[in-house]
VMD Tcl script that builds the backbone (N, CA, C; Angstrom):
set m [mol new atoms 342]
animate dup $m
set s [atomselect $m all]
$s set {name element resname resid chain x y z} {
  {N N UNK 1 A 0.735 -1.084 0.087}
  {CA C UNK 1 A -0.044 0.095 0.186}
  {C C UNK 1 A 1.042 1.439 -0.394}
  {N N UNK 2 A 0.533 2.437 -0.474}
  {CA C UNK 2 A 1.309 3.334 -0.757}
  {C C UNK 2 A 1.144 4.330 0.450}
  {N N UNK 3 A 2.045 5.409 0.661}
  {CA C UNK 3 A 2.243 6.229 2.085}
  {C C UNK 3 A 1.406 7.192 1.615}
  {N N UNK 4 A 0.475 7.658 2.480}
  {CA C UNK 4 A -0.104 8.929 2.203}
  {C C UNK 4 A 0.148 9.792 3.506}
  {N N UNK 5 A -0.016 11.164 2.736}
  {CA C UNK 5 A 0.625 12.064 3.535}
  {C C UNK 5 A -0.460 12.395 4.767}
  {N N UNK 6 A 0.146 13.501 5.401}
  {CA C UNK 6 A -0.856 14.005 6.406}
  {C C UNK 6 A -1.654 15.300 6.070}
  {N N UNK 7 A -1.467 15.533 4.721}
  {CA C UNK 7 A -2.166 16.799 4.338}
  {C C UNK 7 A -3.265 16.503 3.941}
  {N N UNK 8 A -4.543 17.304 4.548}
  {CA C UNK 8 A -6.007 16.963 4.169}
  {C C UNK 8 A -6.526 16.915 2.972}
  {N N UNK 9 A -5.845 17.170 2.130}
  {CA C UNK 9 A -5.934 16.984 0.802}
  {C C UNK 9 A -5.312 15.601 0.054}
  {N N UNK 10 A -4.452 15.094 0.453}
  {CA C UNK 10 A -3.842 13.823 0.441}
  {C C UNK 10 A -4.409 12.888 0.968}
  {N N UNK 11 A -5.451 13.093 2.160}
  {CA C UNK 11 A -6.139 12.129 2.585}
  {C C UNK 11 A -7.436 12.175 1.978}
  {N N UNK 12 A -7.931 13.203 1.515}
  {CA C UNK 12 A -9.104 12.914 0.507}
  {C C UNK 12 A -8.899 12.179 -0.427}
  {N N UNK 13 A -7.710 12.631 -1.365}
  {CA C UNK 13 A -7.566 11.870 -2.588}
  {C C UNK 13 A -7.366 10.144 -2.357}
  {N N UNK 14 A -6.547 9.964 -1.352}
  {CA C UNK 14 A -6.642 8.263 -0.892}
  {C C UNK 14 A -8.332 7.827 -0.817}
  {N N UNK 15 A -9.170 8.735 -0.095}
  {CA C UNK 15 A -9.976 8.235 0.464}
  {C C UNK 15 A -10.938 7.955 -0.889}
  {N N UNK 16 A -11.102 8.835 -1.645}
  {CA C UNK 16 A -11.849 8.936 -2.929}
  {C C UNK 16 A -11.169 7.934 -3.962}
  {N N UNK 17 A -9.984 7.719 -3.819}
  {CA C UNK 17 A -9.041 6.597 -4.908}
  {C C UNK 17 A -9.018 5.120 -4.543}
  {N N UNK 18 A -9.343 5.032 -3.342}
  {CA C UNK 18 A -9.144 3.812 -2.801}
  {C C UNK 18 A -9.945 2.605 -3.571}
  {N N UNK 19 A -9.239 1.551 -3.449}
  {CA C UNK 19 A -9.686 0.160 -4.340}
  {C C UNK 19 A -10.708 -0.136 -3.068}
  {N N UNK 20 A -11.305 -1.204 -3.957}
  {CA C UNK 20 A -12.530 -1.864 -3.126}
  {C C UNK 20 A -12.018 -2.772 -2.209}
  {N N UNK 21 A -11.001 -3.191 -2.340}
  {CA C UNK 21 A -10.571 -4.311 -0.950}
  {C C UNK 21 A -10.127 -3.350 0.484}
  {N N UNK 22 A -9.689 -1.863 0.133}
  {CA C UNK 22 A -9.307 -0.968 1.193}
  {C C UNK 22 A -10.758 -0.540 1.519}
  {N N UNK 23 A -11.441 -0.008 0.583}
  {CA C UNK 23 A -12.844 0.727 0.823}
  {C C UNK 23 A -13.692 -0.456 1.840}
  {N N UNK 24 A -13.594 -1.707 1.784}
  {CA C UNK 24 A -14.346 -2.724 2.653}
  {C C UNK 24 A -13.897 -2.618 3.980}
  {N N UNK 25 A -12.599 -2.231 4.291}
  {CA C UNK 25 A -12.083 -2.279 5.750}
  {C C UNK 25 A -12.422 -0.972 6.255}
  {N N UNK 26 A -12.985 0.253 5.431}
  {CA C UNK 26 A -13.207 1.803 5.717}
  {C C UNK 26 A -14.483 1.465 6.251}
  {N N UNK 27 A -15.369 0.221 5.819}
  {CA C UNK 27 A -16.808 -0.025 6.063}
  {C C UNK 27 A -16.792 -0.673 7.650}
  {N N UNK 28 A -15.840 -0.504 8.447}
  {CA C UNK 28 A -15.914 -1.276 9.754}
  {C C UNK 28 A -16.496 -0.423 10.521}
  {N N UNK 29 A -17.424 -1.196 11.374}
  {CA C UNK 29 A -18.173 -0.454 12.818}
  {C C UNK 29 A -17.484 -1.008 14.104}
  {N N UNK 30 A -17.724 -0.566 15.256}
  {CA C UNK 30 A -17.357 -0.858 16.285}
  {C C UNK 30 A -18.495 -2.029 17.056}
  {N N UNK 31 A -18.125 -3.226 17.545}
  {CA C UNK 31 A -18.940 -4.133 18.089}
  {C C UNK 31 A -19.698 -3.685 19.612}
  {N N UNK 32 A -20.764 -3.987 19.745}
  {CA C UNK 32 A -21.206 -3.769 21.086}
  {C C UNK 32 A -20.560 -4.591 22.073}
  {N N UNK 33 A -20.279 -4.116 23.178}
  {CA C UNK 33 A -19.646 -4.628 24.240}
  {C C UNK 33 A -19.798 -6.193 24.437}
  {N N UNK 34 A -20.910 -6.941 24.299}
  {CA C UNK 34 A -21.487 -8.169 24.292}
  {C C UNK 34 A -20.773 -8.935 23.342}
  {N N UNK 35 A -21.032 -8.418 22.275}
  {CA C UNK 35 A -20.411 -9.017 21.069}
  {C C UNK 35 A -18.657 -9.090 21.072}
  {N N UNK 36 A -18.288 -8.054 22.076}
  {CA C UNK 36 A -17.103 -7.795 21.608}
  {C C UNK 36 A -16.238 -8.862 22.487}
  {N N UNK 37 A -17.104 -9.459 23.610}
  {CA C UNK 37 A -16.373 -10.373 24.422}
  {C C UNK 37 A -16.705 -11.899 23.943}
  {N N UNK 38 A -17.782 -11.629 23.326}
  {CA C UNK 38 A -18.374 -13.088 22.647}
  {C C UNK 38 A -17.321 -13.784 21.196}
  {N N UNK 39 A -16.856 -12.527 20.523}
  {CA C UNK 39 A -16.155 -12.920 19.241}
  {C C UNK 39 A -14.702 -12.482 19.403}
  {N N UNK 40 A -14.501 -11.701 20.539}
  {CA C UNK 40 A -12.834 -11.180 20.726}
  {C C UNK 40 A -12.504 -10.307 19.159}
  {N N UNK 41 A -13.313 -9.574 18.892}
  {CA C UNK 41 A -12.908 -8.652 17.939}
  {C C UNK 41 A -13.601 -6.959 18.627}
  {N N UNK 42 A -12.693 -6.281 18.328}
  {CA C UNK 42 A -13.347 -4.706 18.259}
  {C C UNK 42 A -14.366 -4.379 17.672}
  {N N UNK 43 A -14.087 -4.497 16.222}
  {CA C UNK 43 A -14.952 -3.719 15.048}
  {C C UNK 43 A -14.551 -5.059 13.853}
  {N N UNK 44 A -15.899 -5.147 13.104}
  {CA C UNK 44 A -15.914 -5.601 11.997}
  {C C UNK 44 A -16.582 -4.828 10.778}
  {N N UNK 45 A -16.006 -5.199 9.498}
  {CA C UNK 45 A -16.826 -4.501 8.294}
  {C C UNK 45 A -18.671 -4.744 8.559}
  {N N UNK 46 A -19.344 -3.892 8.284}
  {CA C UNK 46 A -20.627 -3.991 8.283}
  {C C UNK 46 A -20.874 -4.778 6.872}
  {N N UNK 47 A -22.173 -5.474 7.122}
  {CA C UNK 47 A -22.515 -6.390 5.879}
  {C C UNK 47 A -23.915 -6.464 5.951}
  {N N UNK 48 A -24.605 -6.925 4.659}
  {CA C UNK 48 A -26.136 -6.868 4.808}
  {C C UNK 48 A -26.523 -7.816 5.717}
  {N N UNK 49 A -27.413 -7.451 6.571}
  {CA C UNK 49 A -28.098 -9.068 7.506}
  {C C UNK 49 A -27.591 -8.783 9.027}
  {N N UNK 50 A -26.584 -7.845 8.975}
  {CA C UNK 50 A -26.321 -7.228 10.433}
  {C C UNK 50 A -27.114 -6.520 11.290}
  {N N UNK 51 A -27.625 -6.685 12.157}
  {CA C UNK 51 A -28.293 -5.671 13.210}
  {C C UNK 51 A -27.045 -4.667 13.648}
  {N N UNK 52 A -27.848 -3.301 13.473}
  {CA C UNK 52 A -26.937 -2.253 14.270}
  {C C UNK 52 A -27.964 -1.069 14.674}
  {N N UNK 53 A -27.103 -0.599 15.781}
  {CA C UNK 53 A -27.788 0.515 16.295}
  {C C UNK 53 A -27.281 1.837 16.146}
  {N N UNK 54 A -28.323 3.016 15.682}
  {CA C UNK 54 A -27.524 4.107 15.218}
  {C C UNK 54 A -27.462 4.953 16.635}
  {N N UNK 55 A -26.242 5.783 16.422}
  {CA C UNK 55 A -25.561 6.436 17.775}
  {C C UNK 55 A -25.629 7.930 17.420}
  {N N UNK 56 A -25.927 8.354 16.212}
  {CA C UNK 56 A -25.892 9.762 15.650}
  {C C UNK 56 A -26.806 10.154 14.771}
  {N N UNK 57 A -27.185 11.579 14.775}
  {CA C UNK 57 A -28.207 12.012 13.809}
  {C C UNK 57 A -29.768 11.926 14.135}
  {N N UNK 58 A -30.644 11.901 13.392}
  {CA C UNK 58 A -31.667 11.985 13.539}
  {C C UNK 58 A -32.174 11.021 13.673}
  {N N UNK 59 A -31.634 9.748 13.362}
  {CA C UNK 59 A -32.286 8.249 13.665}
  {C C UNK 59 A -31.430 7.684 15.009}
  {N N UNK 60 A -30.770 8.431 15.561}
  {CA C UNK 60 A -30.307 8.179 16.794}
  {C C UNK 60 A -31.142 7.033 17.934}
  {N N UNK 61 A -30.566 5.949 18.157}
  {CA C UNK 61 A -31.202 4.915 19.038}
  {C C UNK 61 A -31.843 4.022 18.178}
  {N N UNK 62 A -32.060 4.203 17.114}
  {CA C UNK 62 A -32.501 3.197 16.156}
  {C C UNK 62 A -32.185 2.258 15.879}
  {N N UNK 63 A -32.754 0.588 16.262}
  {CA C UNK 63 A -32.078 -0.421 16.095}
  {C C UNK 63 A -32.599 -1.341 14.739}
  {N N UNK 64 A -31.721 -1.649 13.460}
  {CA C UNK 64 A -32.469 -2.456 12.765}
  {C C UNK 64 A -31.679 -3.122 11.753}
  {N N UNK 65 A -31.918 -3.958 10.845}
  {CA C UNK 65 A -30.980 -4.772 9.853}
  {C C UNK 65 A -30.504 -3.717 8.994}
  {N N UNK 66 A -29.437 -4.275 8.567}
  {CA C UNK 66 A -28.434 -3.501 7.387}
  {C C UNK 66 A -29.352 -4.014 6.261}
  {N N UNK 67 A -29.818 -3.035 5.349}
  {CA C UNK 67 A -30.445 -3.522 4.157}
  {C C UNK 67 A -29.679 -3.412 2.853}
  {N N UNK 68 A -28.483 -2.674 2.838}
  {CA C UNK 68 A -28.021 -2.362 1.732}
  {C C UNK 68 A -26.365 -1.825 2.322}
  {N N UNK 69 A -25.581 -1.960 1.386}
  {CA C UNK 69 A -23.951 -1.242 1.597}
  {C C UNK 69 A -23.640 -0.628 0.416}
  {N N UNK 70 A -23.284 0.612 0.486}
  {CA C UNK 70 A -22.419 1.140 -0.871}
  {C C UNK 70 A -20.956 1.549 -0.463}
  {N N UNK 71 A -20.374 0.454 -1.282}
  {CA C UNK 71 A -18.814 0.808 -0.974}
  {C C UNK 71 A -18.585 2.144 -1.795}
  {N N UNK 72 A -18.939 2.317 -2.712}
  {CA C UNK 72 A -18.627 3.634 -3.766}
  {C C UNK 72 A -19.025 5.038 -2.919}
  {N N UNK 73 A -20.087 5.024 -1.873}
  {CA C UNK 73 A -20.416 5.990 -1.067}
  {C C UNK 73 A -20.032 6.146 0.430}
  {N N UNK 74 A -19.483 4.779 0.497}
  {CA C UNK 74 A -19.248 4.531 1.914}
  {C C UNK 74 A -20.433 4.772 3.042}
  {N N UNK 75 A -21.379 4.104 2.689}
  {CA C UNK 75 A -22.698 4.340 3.590}
  {C C UNK 75 A -23.143 2.767 3.382}
  {N N UNK 76 A -23.985 2.790 4.671}
  {CA C UNK 76 A -24.746 1.497 4.894}
  {C C UNK 76 A -26.376 2.067 5.120}
  {N N UNK 77 A -27.021 1.226 4.515}
  {CA C UNK 77 A -28.817 1.515 4.688}
  {C C UNK 77 A -29.790 0.654 5.745}
  {N N UNK 78 A -30.159 1.252 6.675}
  {CA C UNK 78 A -30.842 0.555 7.516}
  {C C UNK 78 A -32.188 0.708 7.295}
  {N N UNK 79 A -32.600 -0.772 7.776}
  {CA C UNK 79 A -34.251 -0.803 7.822}
  {C C UNK 79 A -35.130 -0.107 8.721}
  {N N UNK 80 A -36.059 0.820 8.119}
  {CA C UNK 80 A -36.487 1.873 9.216}
  {C C UNK 80 A -36.045 3.119 9.374}
  {N N UNK 81 A -34.828 3.364 8.716}
  {CA C UNK 81 A -34.061 4.731 8.786}
  {C C UNK 81 A -34.450 5.174 7.050}
  {N N UNK 82 A -35.561 6.000 7.259}
  {CA C UNK 82 A -35.878 6.256 5.934}
  {C C UNK 82 A -36.346 7.835 5.957}
  {N N UNK 83 A -36.254 8.602 4.827}
  {CA C UNK 83 A -36.829 9.855 4.683}
  {C C UNK 83 A -37.662 10.092 3.609}
  {N N UNK 84 A -38.439 10.945 3.750}
  {CA C UNK 84 A -39.511 11.040 2.593}
  {C C UNK 84 A -38.929 12.334 1.463}
  {N N UNK 85 A -39.132 11.854 0.163}
  {CA C UNK 85 A -38.327 12.625 -0.625}
  {C C UNK 85 A -39.615 13.534 -1.230}
  {N N UNK 86 A -39.331 14.889 -1.937}
  {CA C UNK 86 A -40.523 15.588 -2.121}
  {C C UNK 86 A -41.513 15.242 -3.062}
  {N N UNK 87 A -41.384 14.256 -3.962}
  {CA C UNK 87 A -42.253 13.266 -4.862}
  {C C UNK 87 A -43.307 12.199 -3.607}
  {N N UNK 88 A -42.938 12.461 -2.612}
  {CA C UNK 88 A -43.588 11.460 -1.376}
  {C C UNK 88 A -43.271 10.221 -1.057}
  {N N UNK 89 A -42.188 9.758 -1.705}
  {CA C UNK 89 A -41.627 8.321 -2.018}
  {C C UNK 89 A -40.653 8.250 -0.825}
  {N N UNK 90 A -40.675 7.195 -0.107}
  {CA C UNK 90 A -39.922 6.684 1.128}
  {C C UNK 90 A -38.348 6.352 0.359}
  {N N UNK 91 A -37.285 6.516 0.419}
  {CA C UNK 91 A -35.754 6.061 0.334}
  {C C UNK 91 A -35.390 6.092 1.581}
  {N N UNK 92 A -34.498 5.099 1.511}
  {CA C UNK 92 A -33.372 4.689 2.713}
  {C C UNK 92 A -32.557 5.884 2.734}
  {N N UNK 93 A -32.279 6.313 3.768}
  {CA C UNK 93 A -31.181 7.294 4.619}
  {C C UNK 93 A -29.778 6.929 4.612}
  {N N UNK 94 A -29.172 7.435 3.867}
  {CA C UNK 94 A -27.516 7.064 4.103}
  {C C UNK 94 A -27.075 7.351 5.344}
  {N N UNK 95 A -26.181 5.980 5.792}
  {CA C UNK 95 A -25.588 6.338 7.057}
  {C C UNK 95 A -23.747 5.877 7.053}
  {N N UNK 96 A -23.170 6.710 7.893}
  {CA C UNK 96 A -21.663 6.119 7.817}
  {C C UNK 96 A -21.519 5.223 8.807}
  {N N UNK 97 A -20.778 4.230 8.510}
  {CA C UNK 97 A -20.508 3.020 9.227}
  {C C UNK 97 A -19.738 3.481 10.713}
  {N N UNK 98 A -19.158 4.870 10.854}
  {CA C UNK 98 A -18.464 4.843 12.172}
  {C C UNK 98 A -19.767 5.333 13.138}
  {N N UNK 99 A -20.935 5.658 12.502}
  {CA C UNK 99 A -21.870 6.524 13.536}
  {C C UNK 99 A -23.016 5.136 13.904}
  {N N UNK 100 A -22.681 4.079 13.983}
  {CA C UNK 100 A -23.445 2.756 14.359}
  {C C UNK 100 A -22.461 1.885 15.244}
  {N N UNK 101 A -23.262 0.853 15.927}
  {CA C UNK 101 A -22.312 -0.149 16.694}
  {C C UNK 101 A -23.214 -1.114 16.120}
  {N N UNK 102 A -22.446 -2.337 15.955}
  {CA C UNK 102 A -23.036 -3.872 15.418}
  {C C UNK 102 A -23.718 -4.475 16.843}
  {N N UNK 103 A -24.651 -4.596 16.796}
  {CA C UNK 103 A -25.370 -5.523 17.978}
  {C C UNK 103 A -25.637 -6.882 17.930}
  {N N UNK 104 A -25.820 -7.209 16.398}
  {CA C UNK 104 A -25.774 -8.434 16.302}
  {C C UNK 104 A -25.007 -9.104 14.594}
  {N N UNK 105 A -24.560 -10.183 14.382}
  {CA C UNK 105 A -24.010 -9.932 13.314}
  {C C UNK 105 A -24.654 -11.519 12.690}
  {N N UNK 106 A -24.405 -11.200 11.259}
  {CA C UNK 106 A -25.549 -12.388 10.131}
  {C C UNK 106 A -24.110 -13.624 10.417}
  {N N UNK 107 A -24.725 -14.485 10.873}
  {CA C UNK 107 A -23.779 -15.621 11.161}
  {C C UNK 107 A -23.890 -16.789 10.003}
  {N N UNK 108 A -24.943 -16.350 8.701}
  {CA C UNK 108 A -25.013 -17.428 8.049}
  {C C UNK 108 A -23.899 -17.609 6.971}
  {N N UNK 109 A -22.611 -16.705 6.788}
  {CA C UNK 109 A -21.545 -17.050 6.002}
  {C C UNK 109 A -20.713 -17.792 6.975}
  {N N UNK 110 A -20.113 -18.836 6.665}
  {CA C UNK 110 A -19.210 -19.432 7.680}
  {C C UNK 110 A -17.659 -18.950 7.197}
  {N N UNK 111 A -17.684 -18.472 6.203}
  {CA C UNK 111 A -16.089 -17.928 6.016}
  {C C UNK 111 A -16.040 -16.763 6.750}
  {N N UNK 112 A -16.685 -15.942 7.342}
  {CA C UNK 112 A -16.962 -14.612 8.399}
  {C C UNK 112 A -15.948 -14.921 9.309}
  {N N UNK 113 A -16.565 -16.348 9.838}
  {CA C UNK 113 A -16.070 -16.485 11.677}
  {C C UNK 113 A -15.373 -17.935 11.453}
  {N N UNK 114 A -14.997 -18.435 10.427}
  {CA C UNK 114 A -14.644 -19.621 10.343}
  {C C UNK 114 A -15.078 -21.070 11.118}
}
mol reanalyze $m
mol bondsrecalc $m
mol representation Tube
mol addrep $m
C-alpha cells in the first residue's frame, strides 16, 4: 500500500481513489460490548443482514437490520431509517458506518468466522 501524507488534500485523495479491498475495511463499525467479549474483535466490516444501532443523527437510538451497503459512497442503509422525498416516495437514509455499533452479526456465512 502506498504511503499517504498528512495533508488533508492527500487524505481526501486517498479516500476517493481507494480500491474496493481497502474500501471494505473502511466500512468497519465497532461491536457492542457483549459481542466484543463473545467474538474477541473490537470492530468488523458491516454487511447486509447485520443488526446495528444508530448512535448519531436524527435516527439516534434506532435498531435495525442493514438492508444495503454502498462501497462507492461509503454508506450503509438500515431498515426503518428512511426519509420522504419531495415526490412522497420513501427512500433509505445513508449512514456512515462509524456512526453505528453492530449489535448482532449475520452468522450465515461460514467464511466470516471460520
